[in-house]
C-alpha angles and dihedrals in degrees: 000000000000128000101185141347104231116207115194117187117201104184094322114183110248096241094055092043095052092046095049091044090054091051092049089053093050091050092055097228119156101249136194115191115202130171110237095237093051092046093051094046093049093054089226123170132210118251116249112270094024129125124227116217121194121195114196135176142169112331096024110179104239096199095052094045091046090053091051094048094047093049089054094052093140097039123092107250132199119190118201108200119208092197136031091231090080090063089072089063104086093189089071094049094044093053098048132070091216138012130192136174125236132270102055136145127266090241093053094046092045092052091051090051092049093046093052091047092052101250094125100046109129112246118244095227117099088211089076090078108074123221091247092050091048090053089050092053091049090053087056091052094251098135128178146084102205115126094243092051094044088054089058092046091052090052090049089052091051093047090053088062096063138038101230118126116275128208114204116199130185144108123289111287098021094116105260094152090047088053091049091051090048091053090050100044095042091052139070093274095061093113092056130071126290106207117190118201125191101212090194089066095053111089115210091245095063100029097105092043094051096043101039103022128218143254124244110280094017088131138355099282096036096110093159138014117274127204110227127221091267091055091047090053094050109148091006141064133301110204113202106197121191090015089172090067093070117108118243090252092053089047090058091052092049093047092054090053094046092054096064105359090237123129141172119221112225110277094012121134097218142022129265130215119232123208093199133138115222123219117174131188137193139171091202130090098255093188089061091045091052091050090049092050093244095114126038114250093214091054091047093053091044090055098036099079100114110018121194123182118204109213122235116251091247088059091058102032090147087073091066096097094052093041095050093045091051093048094047091051089050093050091051090051090051101039105021126219136123125319111279138191137188121263118246090235090059092055088057095063094033091060091053100040111098095223100216089183092048121199093349090057091047089052092052093048093050094044092054090050091047094052093045096046126082098177132076094260125070121214105187117193122235111254089233134023105268118222105236091205090060103032104035112102113207110226098164091103095054116122101230090192091062123097117280093251093049092048092046091049090055092052093044091051090051091050093048093052094046093046094047092047089052098050093042090053090051093050097041091246094304104148095198093054090043091053091051092049092048093045092234134122113267093239093050092048090047090057091052092048091050090048091058095039095239124162125246136173 
């Protein structure tokens, strides 16, 4: 799987070098340490399957580092920055798969190595999720057996086994806080607090006070000491939801804390150490925000150790039956009444509706139908009036004597073509806008459009 871990040192400052070298020794990787100048002059290459690690500091020689990075175009590269100044140099970030600032812990660095070398890739086989673990996820309201959702659950399971930072990505309503709670309660910190923080509700003016707390008399109205969110989460997990909503000034404060997990409450004489795991979440494209200068690159790379994407509901529409059944059972337990099930007609529109609010929107739609219905069958209403010309899938031509898979393939093809025609008409044939609307990667959507011979601009 890995032949060597190559460490190249272009003008690394001694403190960073010694610290990283000690971590490499503790992680038991086979390591080759080469000075950048010697490596460039020798014309050496990196063995297949290896990882190149660059350690830089103040006064990094841009030309030498650029030569090294360009020569290793097809090699995974990690750059350990000894100073934050280097984060303002986009050419470093754009040429590396991962970037981190020094100092950092052995666990965090080891996880980044392992992730880049493929050790933490989620297996494709559904058998990797045990029956007991599946039941545990269900108890935490993480419901589904689709491949794309199981992939996320397997990554959650892996993240629960270590304490490195986790970045949860996904649209609104996909269950990012549920995933964060699962990581916490399935891990070693389960007996300690899980403290969720909505970063969008923390104005810049009170950010430090809310997060780190204050001592009595720190300011005019500070009549008594207050434990901040970090102090409340001691030994446990601090979940930073909507991390992209933080101001740039608040991001600097958070970055300083993440680098050494030390903080100073307002008005305190000394610093405190926090034994806190950080999980962050966002429904925004943080890469785009970094490029636009709206989110600090150094904070992004500090948080983006283990990244888990929660799929949109439209990407795992096959989970609808299990999701709806689970929600209806929960509603009955909360509100009482007779046993109820969803009408077959409802499934027809629900499978075609794009669910922009995802599972949260599904829950609201079902709850309304449950509260309004007195009979055993629920008939939830579509959140918007669906255009039959765009959403109706013609199945009159299906050969019902064909195999199940062949018949299903015919219907799926019809749905794909209708759905793609609809979103392309709404975006004027712009494939990038259509991909964003569909919640799919541009390349994947392009393949589908090409498959059905549809026109784009």
